[in-house]
PDB file with SEQRES, HELIX, SHEET and CRYST1 records, atoms N, CA, C and O in Angstrom:
SEQRES   1 A   66  UNK UNK UNK UNK UNK UNK UNK UNK UNK UNK UNK UNK UNK          
SEQRES   2 A   66  UNK UNK UNK UNK UNK UNK UNK UNK UNK UNK UNK UNK UNK          
SEQRES   3 A   66  UNK UNK UNK UNK UNK UNK UNK UNK UNK UNK UNK UNK UNK          
SEQRES   4 A   66  UNK UNK UNK UNK UNK UNK UNK UNK UNK UNK UNK UNK UNK          
SEQRES   5 A   66  UNK UNK UNK UNK UNK UNK UNK UNK UNK UNK UNK UNK UNK          
SEQRES   6 A   66  UNK                                                          
HELIX    1 AA1 UNK A    5  UNK A   16  1                                  12    
HELIX    2 AA2 UNK A   20  UNK A   27  1                                   8    
HELIX    3 AA3 UNK A   31  UNK A   38  1                                   8    
HELIX    4 AA4 UNK A   47  UNK A   57  1                                  11    
CRYST1    1.000    1.000    1.000  90.00  90.00  90.00 P 1           1          
ATOM      1  N   UNK A   1      -8.453 -15.942   7.137  1.00  0.00           N  
ATOM      2  CA  UNK A   1      -8.374 -15.433   5.782  1.00  0.00           C  
ATOM      3  C   UNK A   1      -7.138 -14.551   5.664  1.00  0.00           C  
ATOM      4  O   UNK A   1      -6.889 -13.702   6.520  1.00  0.00           O  
ATOM      5  N   UNK A   2      -6.385 -14.751   4.626  1.00  0.00           N  
ATOM      6  CA  UNK A   2      -5.166 -13.997   4.395  1.00  0.00           C  
ATOM      7  C   UNK A   2      -5.403 -12.975   3.276  1.00  0.00           C  
ATOM      8  O   UNK A   2      -5.997 -13.286   2.244  1.00  0.00           O  
ATOM      9  N   UNK A   3      -4.931 -11.771   3.506  1.00  0.00           N  
ATOM     10  CA  UNK A   3      -5.081 -10.708   2.513  1.00  0.00           C  
ATOM     11  C   UNK A   3      -3.713 -10.376   1.950  1.00  0.00           C  
ATOM     12  O   UNK A   3      -2.756 -10.185   2.701  1.00  0.00           O  
ATOM     13  N   UNK A   4      -3.617 -10.305   0.637  1.00  0.00           N  
ATOM     14  CA  UNK A   4      -2.368  -9.929  -0.005  1.00  0.00           C  
ATOM     15  C   UNK A   4      -2.405  -8.419  -0.238  1.00  0.00           C  
ATOM     16  O   UNK A   4      -2.908  -7.941  -1.255  1.00  0.00           O  
ATOM     17  N   UNK A   5      -1.853  -7.671   0.745  1.00  0.00           N  
ATOM     18  CA  UNK A   5      -1.876  -6.213   0.656  1.00  0.00           C  
ATOM     19  C   UNK A   5      -1.180  -5.719  -0.593  1.00  0.00           C  
ATOM     20  O   UNK A   5      -1.644  -4.790  -1.255  1.00  0.00           O  
ATOM     21  N   UNK A   6      -0.070  -6.345  -0.906  1.00  0.00           N  
ATOM     22  CA  UNK A   6       0.717  -5.894  -2.060  1.00  0.00           C  
ATOM     23  C   UNK A   6      -0.111  -5.942  -3.336  1.00  0.00           C  
ATOM     24  O   UNK A   6      -0.177  -4.957  -4.072  1.00  0.00           O  
ATOM     25  N   UNK A   7      -0.730  -7.057  -3.596  1.00  0.00           N  
ATOM     26  CA  UNK A   7      -1.525  -7.196  -4.826  1.00  0.00           C  
ATOM     27  C   UNK A   7      -2.744  -6.284  -4.814  1.00  0.00           C  
ATOM     28  O   UNK A   7      -3.107  -5.720  -5.846  1.00  0.00           O  
ATOM     29  N   UNK A   8      -3.375  -6.136  -3.664  1.00  0.00           N  
ATOM     30  CA  UNK A   8      -4.544  -5.249  -3.556  1.00  0.00           C  
ATOM     31  C   UNK A   8      -4.160  -3.806  -3.856  1.00  0.00           C  
ATOM     32  O   UNK A   8      -4.882  -3.102  -4.562  1.00  0.00           O  
ATOM     33  N   UNK A   9      -3.034  -3.369  -3.325  1.00  0.00           N  
ATOM     34  CA  UNK A   9      -2.562  -2.006  -3.563  1.00  0.00           C  
ATOM     35  C   UNK A   9      -2.194  -1.829  -5.032  1.00  0.00           C  
ATOM     36  O   UNK A   9      -2.573  -0.836  -5.654  1.00  0.00           O  
ATOM     37  N   UNK A  10      -1.459  -2.787  -5.586  1.00  0.00           N  
ATOM     38  CA  UNK A  10      -1.053  -2.690  -6.992  1.00  0.00           C  
ATOM     39  C   UNK A  10      -2.274  -2.626  -7.915  1.00  0.00           C  
ATOM     40  O   UNK A  10      -2.290  -1.842  -8.864  1.00  0.00           O  
ATOM     41  N   UNK A  11      -3.280  -3.433  -7.645  1.00  0.00           N  
ATOM     42  CA  UNK A  11      -4.497  -3.415  -8.461  1.00  0.00           C  
ATOM     43  C   UNK A  11      -5.200  -2.069  -8.372  1.00  0.00           C  
ATOM     44  O   UNK A  11      -5.659  -1.530  -9.380  1.00  0.00           O  
ATOM     45  N   UNK A  12      -5.281  -1.534  -7.165  1.00  0.00           N  
ATOM     46  CA  UNK A  12      -5.994  -0.271  -6.969  1.00  0.00           C  
ATOM     47  C   UNK A  12      -5.264   0.906  -7.614  1.00  0.00           C  
ATOM     48  O   UNK A  12      -5.904   1.767  -8.218  1.00  0.00           O  
ATOM     49  N   UNK A  13      -3.928   0.958  -7.497  1.00  0.00           N  
ATOM     50  CA  UNK A  13      -3.238   2.089  -8.117  1.00  0.00           C  
ATOM     51  C   UNK A  13      -3.280   1.970  -9.641  1.00  0.00           C  
ATOM     52  O   UNK A  13      -3.313   2.980 -10.344  1.00  0.00           O  
ATOM     53  N   UNK A  14      -3.278   0.745 -10.146  1.00  0.00           N  
ATOM     54  CA  UNK A  14      -3.417   0.562 -11.589  1.00  0.00           C  
ATOM     55  C   UNK A  14      -4.796   1.014 -12.046  1.00  0.00           C  
ATOM     56  O   UNK A  14      -4.933   1.690 -13.066  1.00  0.00           O  
ATOM     57  N   UNK A  15      -5.808   0.639 -11.287  1.00  0.00           N  
ATOM     58  CA  UNK A  15      -7.184   1.030 -11.613  1.00  0.00           C  
ATOM     59  C   UNK A  15      -7.334   2.553 -11.608  1.00  0.00           C  
ATOM     60  O   UNK A  15      -8.048   3.112 -12.440  1.00  0.00           O  
ATOM     61  N   UNK A  16      -6.666   3.213 -10.676  1.00  0.00           N  
ATOM     62  CA  UNK A  16      -6.745   4.666 -10.565  1.00  0.00           C  
ATOM     63  C   UNK A  16      -5.807   5.386 -11.532  1.00  0.00           C  
ATOM     64  O   UNK A  16      -5.924   6.595 -11.733  1.00  0.00           O  
ATOM     65  N   UNK A  17      -4.888   4.648 -12.123  1.00  0.00           N  
ATOM     66  CA  UNK A  17      -3.961   5.249 -13.070  1.00  0.00           C  
ATOM     67  C   UNK A  17      -2.922   6.148 -12.429  1.00  0.00           C  
ATOM     68  O   UNK A  17      -2.517   7.152 -13.015  1.00  0.00           O  
ATOM     69  N   UNK A  18      -2.486   5.789 -11.217  1.00  0.00           N  
ATOM     70  CA  UNK A  18      -1.454   6.581 -10.563  1.00  0.00           C  
ATOM     71  C   UNK A  18      -0.171   5.760 -10.452  1.00  0.00           C  
ATOM     72  O   UNK A  18      -0.204   4.530 -10.484  1.00  0.00           O  
ATOM     73  N   UNK A  19       0.931   6.441 -10.324  1.00  0.00           N  
ATOM     74  CA  UNK A  19       2.242   5.789 -10.221  1.00  0.00           C  
ATOM     75  C   UNK A  19       2.651   5.677  -8.755  1.00  0.00           C  
ATOM     76  O   UNK A  19       2.040   6.281  -7.873  1.00  0.00           O  
ATOM     77  N   UNK A  20       3.684   4.901  -8.521  1.00  0.00           N  
ATOM     78  CA  UNK A  20       4.232   4.797  -7.171  1.00  0.00           C  
ATOM     79  C   UNK A  20       4.731   6.165  -6.714  1.00  0.00           C  
ATOM     80  O   UNK A  20       4.573   6.526  -5.548  1.00  0.00           O  
ATOM     81  N   UNK A  21       5.327   6.921  -7.621  1.00  0.00           N  
ATOM     82  CA  UNK A  21       5.807   8.263  -7.282  1.00  0.00           C  
ATOM     83  C   UNK A  21       4.643   9.152  -6.854  1.00  0.00           C  
ATOM     84  O   UNK A  21       4.755   9.884  -5.871  1.00  0.00           O  
ATOM     85  N   UNK A  22       3.536   9.098  -7.577  1.00  0.00           N  
ATOM     86  CA  UNK A  22       2.368   9.900  -7.213  1.00  0.00           C  
ATOM     87  C   UNK A  22       1.791   9.442  -5.874  1.00  0.00           C  
ATOM     88  O   UNK A  22       1.408  10.263  -5.041  1.00  0.00           O  
ATOM     89  N   UNK A  23       1.734   8.129  -5.678  1.00  0.00           N  
ATOM     90  CA  UNK A  23       1.238   7.589  -4.415  1.00  0.00           C  
ATOM     91  C   UNK A  23       2.097   8.080  -3.256  1.00  0.00           C  
ATOM     92  O   UNK A  23       1.582   8.418  -2.191  1.00  0.00           O  
ATOM     93  N   UNK A  24       3.386   8.117  -3.467  1.00  0.00           N  
ATOM     94  CA  UNK A  24       4.320   8.614  -2.462  1.00  0.00           C  
ATOM     95  C   UNK A  24       4.039  10.076  -2.135  1.00  0.00           C  
ATOM     96  O   UNK A  24       3.982  10.452  -0.964  1.00  0.00           O  
ATOM     97  N   UNK A  25       3.866  10.891  -3.149  1.00  0.00           N  
ATOM     98  CA  UNK A  25       3.606  12.316  -2.940  1.00  0.00           C  
ATOM     99  C   UNK A  25       2.274  12.544  -2.236  1.00  0.00           C  
ATOM    100  O   UNK A  25       2.177  13.383  -1.341  1.00  0.00           O  
ATOM    101  N   UNK A  26       1.261  11.809  -2.634  1.00  0.00           N  
ATOM    102  CA  UNK A  26      -0.079  11.975  -2.068  1.00  0.00           C  
ATOM    103  C   UNK A  26      -0.119  11.553  -0.603  1.00  0.00           C  
ATOM    104  O   UNK A  26      -0.728  12.229   0.226  1.00  0.00           O  
ATOM    105  N   UNK A  27       0.531  10.433  -0.288  1.00  0.00           N  
ATOM    106  CA  UNK A  27       0.465   9.891   1.074  1.00  0.00           C  
ATOM    107  C   UNK A  27       1.565  10.400   1.988  1.00  0.00           C  
ATOM    108  O   UNK A  27       1.487  10.242   3.206  1.00  0.00           O  
ATOM    109  N   UNK A  28       2.603  11.019   1.398  1.00  0.00           N  
ATOM    110  CA  UNK A  28       3.719  11.505   2.202  1.00  0.00           C  
ATOM    111  C   UNK A  28       4.658  10.396   2.649  1.00  0.00           C  
ATOM    112  O   UNK A  28       5.446  10.577   3.577  1.00  0.00           O  
ATOM    113  N   UNK A  29       4.572   9.252   1.988  1.00  0.00           N  
ATOM    114  CA  UNK A  29       5.412   8.107   2.341  1.00  0.00           C  
ATOM    115  C   UNK A  29       6.590   8.005   1.380  1.00  0.00           C  
ATOM    116  O   UNK A  29       6.540   8.509   0.259  1.00  0.00           O  
ATOM    117  N   UNK A  30       7.628   7.356   1.830  1.00  0.00           N  
ATOM    118  CA  UNK A  30       8.854   7.229   1.047  1.00  0.00           C  
ATOM    119  C   UNK A  30       8.603   6.482  -0.262  1.00  0.00           C  
ATOM    120  O   UNK A  30       8.060   5.377  -0.264  1.00  0.00           O  
ATOM    121  N   UNK A  31       9.003   7.095  -1.366  1.00  0.00           N  
ATOM    122  CA  UNK A  31       8.863   6.457  -2.661  1.00  0.00           C  
ATOM    123  C   UNK A  31       9.663   5.168  -2.713  1.00  0.00           C  
ATOM    124  O   UNK A  31       9.200   4.158  -3.244  1.00  0.00           O  
ATOM    125  N   UNK A  32      10.872   5.210  -2.154  1.00  0.00           N  
ATOM    126  CA  UNK A  32      11.733   4.028  -2.170  1.00  0.00           C  
ATOM    127  C   UNK A  32      11.107   2.865  -1.399  1.00  0.00           C  
ATOM    128  O   UNK A  32      11.157   1.722  -1.853  1.00  0.00           O  
ATOM    129  N   UNK A  33      10.523   3.152  -0.244  1.00  0.00           N  
ATOM    130  CA  UNK A  33       9.872   2.101   0.541  1.00  0.00           C  
ATOM    131  C   UNK A  33       8.696   1.494  -0.220  1.00  0.00           C  
ATOM    132  O   UNK A  33       8.528   0.275  -0.260  1.00  0.00           O  
ATOM    133  N   UNK A  34       7.893   2.356  -0.818  1.00  0.00           N  
ATOM    134  CA  UNK A  34       6.745   1.865  -1.590  1.00  0.00           C  
ATOM    135  C   UNK A  34       7.211   1.041  -2.782  1.00  0.00           C  
ATOM    136  O   UNK A  34       6.662  -0.026  -3.057  1.00  0.00           O  
ATOM    137  N   UNK A  35       8.214   1.529  -3.484  1.00  0.00           N  
ATOM    138  CA  UNK A  35       8.731   0.824  -4.651  1.00  0.00           C  
ATOM    139  C   UNK A  35       9.254  -0.558  -4.276  1.00  0.00           C  
ATOM    140  O   UNK A  35       8.915  -1.555  -4.914  1.00  0.00           O  
ATOM    141  N   UNK A  36      10.084  -0.608  -3.234  1.00  0.00           N  
ATOM    142  CA  UNK A  36      10.663  -1.900  -2.816  1.00  0.00           C  
ATOM    143  C   UNK A  36       9.570  -2.890  -2.418  1.00  0.00           C  
ATOM    144  O   UNK A  36       9.641  -4.065  -2.777  1.00  0.00           O  
ATOM    145  N   UNK A  37       8.573  -2.432  -1.688  1.00  0.00           N  
ATOM    146  CA  UNK A  37       7.495  -3.316  -1.252  1.00  0.00           C  
ATOM    147  C   UNK A  37       6.643  -3.783  -2.431  1.00  0.00           C  
ATOM    148  O   UNK A  37       6.386  -4.977  -2.582  1.00  0.00           O  
ATOM    149  N   UNK A  38       6.213  -2.852  -3.251  1.00  0.00           N  
ATOM    150  CA  UNK A  38       5.290  -3.196  -4.342  1.00  0.00           C  
ATOM    151  C   UNK A  38       5.956  -3.967  -5.475  1.00  0.00           C  
ATOM    152  O   UNK A  38       5.279  -4.652  -6.242  1.00  0.00           O  
ATOM    153  N   UNK A  39       7.263  -3.861  -5.583  1.00  0.00           N  
ATOM    154  CA  UNK A  39       7.971  -4.590  -6.631  1.00  0.00           C  
ATOM    155  C   UNK A  39       8.716  -5.817  -6.112  1.00  0.00           C  
ATOM    156  O   UNK A  39       9.567  -6.368  -6.810  1.00  0.00           O  
ATOM    157  N   UNK A  40       8.403  -6.243  -4.903  1.00  0.00           N  
ATOM    158  CA  UNK A  40       8.935  -7.493  -4.373  1.00  0.00           C  
ATOM    159  C   UNK A  40      10.381  -7.466  -3.926  1.00  0.00           C  
ATOM    160  O   UNK A  40      10.977  -8.521  -3.710  1.00  0.00           O  
ATOM    161  N   UNK A  41      10.963  -6.278  -3.783  1.00  0.00           N  
ATOM    162  CA  UNK A  41      12.353  -6.183  -3.325  1.00  0.00           C  
ATOM    163  C   UNK A  41      12.451  -6.461  -1.832  1.00  0.00           C  
ATOM    164  O   UNK A  41      13.508  -6.851  -1.336  1.00  0.00           O  
ATOM    165  N   UNK A  42      11.340  -6.258  -1.110  1.00  0.00           N  
ATOM    166  CA  UNK A  42      11.255  -6.568   0.312  1.00  0.00           C  
ATOM    167  C   UNK A  42       9.840  -7.029   0.612  1.00  0.00           C  
ATOM    168  O   UNK A  42       8.891  -6.644  -0.070  1.00  0.00           O  
ATOM    169  N   UNK A  43       9.710  -7.848   1.627  1.00  0.00           N  
ATOM    170  CA  UNK A  43       8.396  -8.321   2.044  1.00  0.00           C  
ATOM    171  C   UNK A  43       7.824  -7.461   3.171  1.00  0.00           C  
ATOM    172  O   UNK A  43       6.643  -7.566   3.503  1.00  0.00           O  
ATOM    173  N   UNK A  44       8.662  -6.619   3.751  1.00  0.00           N  
ATOM    174  CA  UNK A  44       8.272  -5.827   4.912  1.00  0.00           C  
ATOM    175  C   UNK A  44       7.903  -4.402   4.518  1.00  0.00           C  
ATOM    176  O   UNK A  44       8.458  -3.832   3.578  1.00  0.00           O  
ATOM    177  N   UNK A  45       6.961  -3.849   5.255  1.00  0.00           N  
ATOM    178  CA  UNK A  45       6.597  -2.449   5.087  1.00  0.00           C  
ATOM    179  C   UNK A  45       6.207  -1.938   6.471  1.00  0.00           C  
ATOM    180  O   UNK A  45       5.533  -2.636   7.229  1.00  0.00           O  
ATOM    181  N   UNK A  46       6.621  -0.743   6.791  1.00  0.00           N  
ATOM    182  CA  UNK A  46       6.308  -0.173   8.092  1.00  0.00           C  
ATOM    183  C   UNK A  46       4.795  -0.014   8.221  1.00  0.00           C  
ATOM    184  O   UNK A  46       4.125   0.364   7.260  1.00  0.00           O  
ATOM    185  N   UNK A  47       4.271  -0.293   9.376  1.00  0.00           N  
ATOM    186  CA  UNK A  47       2.816  -0.250   9.571  1.00  0.00           C  
ATOM    187  C   UNK A  47       2.225   1.123   9.288  1.00  0.00           C  
ATOM    188  O   UNK A  47       1.113   1.213   8.767  1.00  0.00           O  
ATOM    189  N   UNK A  48       2.940   2.196   9.617  1.00  0.00           N  
ATOM    190  CA  UNK A  48       2.408   3.538   9.347  1.00  0.00           C  
ATOM    191  C   UNK A  48       2.366   3.827   7.846  1.00  0.00           C  
ATOM    192  O   UNK A  48       1.480   4.539   7.373  1.00  0.00           O  
ATOM    193  N   UNK A  49       3.321   3.276   7.101  1.00  0.00           N  
ATOM    194  CA  UNK A  49       3.323   3.430   5.645  1.00  0.00           C  
ATOM    195  C   UNK A  49       2.144   2.676   5.046  1.00  0.00           C  
ATOM    196  O   UNK A  49       1.416   3.209   4.209  1.00  0.00           O  
ATOM    197  N   UNK A  50       1.964   1.441   5.475  1.00  0.00           N  
ATOM    198  CA  UNK A  50       0.849   0.642   4.985  1.00  0.00           C  
ATOM    199  C   UNK A  50      -0.479   1.295   5.336  1.00  0.00           C  
ATOM    200  O   UNK A  50      -1.388   1.347   4.507  1.00  0.00           O  
ATOM    201  N   UNK A  51      -0.592   1.785   6.543  1.00  0.00           N  
ATOM    202  CA  UNK A  51      -1.828   2.431   6.985  1.00  0.00           C  
ATOM    203  C   UNK A  51      -2.145   3.662   6.136  1.00  0.00           C  
ATOM    204  O   UNK A  51      -3.294   3.855   5.736  1.00  0.00           O  
ATOM    205  N   UNK A  52      -1.144   4.495   5.856  1.00  0.00           N  
ATOM    206  CA  UNK A  52      -1.358   5.700   5.056  1.00  0.00           C  
ATOM    207  C   UNK A  52      -1.807   5.354   3.640  1.00  0.00           C  
ATOM    208  O   UNK A  52      -2.706   5.995   3.096  1.00  0.00           O  
ATOM    209  N   UNK A  53      -1.185   4.349   3.051  1.00  0.00           N  
ATOM    210  CA  UNK A  53      -1.523   3.946   1.689  1.00  0.00           C  
ATOM    211  C   UNK A  53      -2.930   3.352   1.639  1.00  0.00           C  
ATOM    212  O   UNK A  53      -3.733   3.718   0.780  1.00  0.00           O  
ATOM    213  N   UNK A  54      -3.223   2.440   2.558  1.00  0.00           N  
ATOM    214  CA  UNK A  54      -4.545   1.816   2.569  1.00  0.00           C  
ATOM    215  C   UNK A  54      -5.636   2.840   2.847  1.00  0.00           C  
ATOM    216  O   UNK A  54      -6.720   2.764   2.269  1.00  0.00           O  
ATOM    217  N   UNK A  55      -5.358   3.797   3.728  1.00  0.00           N  
ATOM    218  CA  UNK A  55      -6.333   4.849   4.023  1.00  0.00           C  
ATOM    219  C   UNK A  55      -6.616   5.678   2.771  1.00  0.00           C  
ATOM    220  O   UNK A  55      -7.775   5.926   2.440  1.00  0.00           O  
ATOM    221  N   UNK A  56      -5.567   6.107   2.077  1.00  0.00           N  
ATOM    222  CA  UNK A  56      -5.760   6.892   0.853  1.00  0.00           C  
ATOM    223  C   UNK A  56      -6.557   6.113  -0.191  1.00  0.00           C  
ATOM    224  O   UNK A  56      -7.423   6.674  -0.863  1.00  0.00           O  
ATOM    225  N   UNK A  57      -6.267   4.836  -0.322  1.00  0.00           N  
ATOM    226  CA  UNK A  57      -6.933   4.027  -1.340  1.00  0.00           C  
ATOM    227  C   UNK A  57      -8.348   3.602  -0.936  1.00  0.00           C  
ATOM    228  O   UNK A  57      -9.072   3.006  -1.734  1.00  0.00           O  
ATOM    229  N   UNK A  58      -8.734   3.907   0.291  1.00  0.00           N  
ATOM    230  CA  UNK A  58     -10.094   3.625   0.722  1.00  0.00           C  
ATOM    231  C   UNK A  58     -10.328   2.248   1.314  1.00  0.00           C  
ATOM    232  O   UNK A  58     -11.470   1.810   1.454  1.00  0.00           O  
ATOM    233  N   UNK A  59      -9.242   1.565   1.660  1.00  0.00           N  
ATOM    234  CA  UNK A  59      -9.387   0.264   2.307  1.00  0.00           C  
ATOM    235  C   UNK A  59      -9.663   0.489   3.786  1.00  0.00           C  
ATOM    236  O   UNK A  59      -9.085   1.385   4.402  1.00  0.00           O  
ATOM    237  N   UNK A  60     -10.535  -0.313   4.345  1.00  0.00           N  
ATOM    238  CA  UNK A  60     -10.871  -0.217   5.758  1.00  0.00           C  
ATOM    239  C   UNK A  60     -10.413  -1.482   6.454  1.00  0.00           C  
ATOM    240  O   UNK A  60     -10.923  -2.569   6.183  1.00  0.00           O  
ATOM    241  N   UNK A  61      -9.455  -1.340   7.346  1.00  0.00           N  
ATOM    242  CA  UNK A  61      -8.930  -2.488   8.075  1.00  0.00           C  
ATOM    243  C   UNK A  61      -9.612  -2.608   9.420  1.00  0.00           C  
ATOM    244  O   UNK A  61      -9.712  -1.633  10.165  1.00  0.00           O  
ATOM    245  N   UNK A  62     -10.071  -3.778   9.722  1.00  0.00           N  
ATOM    246  CA  UNK A  62     -10.595  -4.062  11.041  1.00  0.00           C  
ATOM    247  C   UNK A  62     -10.007  -5.376  11.508  1.00  0.00           C  
ATOM    248  O   UNK A  62      -9.726  -6.270  10.711  1.00  0.00           O  
ATOM    249  N   UNK A  63      -9.831  -5.474  12.784  1.00  0.00           N  
ATOM    250  CA  UNK A  63      -9.291  -6.696  13.361  1.00  0.00           C  
ATOM    251  C   UNK A  63     -10.469  -7.528  13.857  1.00  0.00           C  
ATOM    252  O   UNK A  63     -11.262  -7.080  14.685  1.00  0.00           O  
ATOM    253  N   UNK A  64     -10.563  -8.719  13.346  1.00  0.00           N  
ATOM    254  CA  UNK A  64     -11.645  -9.605  13.731  1.00  0.00           C  
ATOM    255  C   UNK A  64     -11.144 -10.539  14.827  1.00  0.00           C  
ATOM    256  O   UNK A  64     -10.226 -11.330  14.611  1.00  0.00           O  
ATOM    257  N   UNK A  65     -11.746 -10.439  15.990  1.00  0.00           N  
ATOM    258  CA  UNK A  65     -11.378 -11.289  17.110  1.00  0.00           C  
ATOM    259  C   UNK A  65     -12.226 -12.560  17.034  1.00  0.00           C  
ATOM    260  O   UNK A  65     -13.448 -12.512  16.892  1.00  0.00           O  
ATOM    261  N   UNK A  66     -11.539 -13.688  17.134  1.00  0.00           N  
ATOM    262  CA  UNK A  66     -12.270 -14.961  17.046  1.00  0.00           C  
ATOM    263  C   UNK A  66     -12.430 -15.589  18.394  1.00  0.00           C  
ATOM    264  O   UNK A  66     -13.019 -16.664  18.509  1.00  0.00           O  
TER     265      UNK A  66                                                      
END                                                                             
């Protein structure tokens, strides 16, 4: 199963009514990195940035071993 982190994050911040700038301030992550990732300017995001954002938004990541 493939998860689209970008779309999940965009949906959640829209639902919460927060901006990328606010998300950056809350998580302590680079606004520019978040902006580029969420607006399709880059496909890559540093794992620590993704982890901080997903943690704040309440997503729980687990690795399923098959």
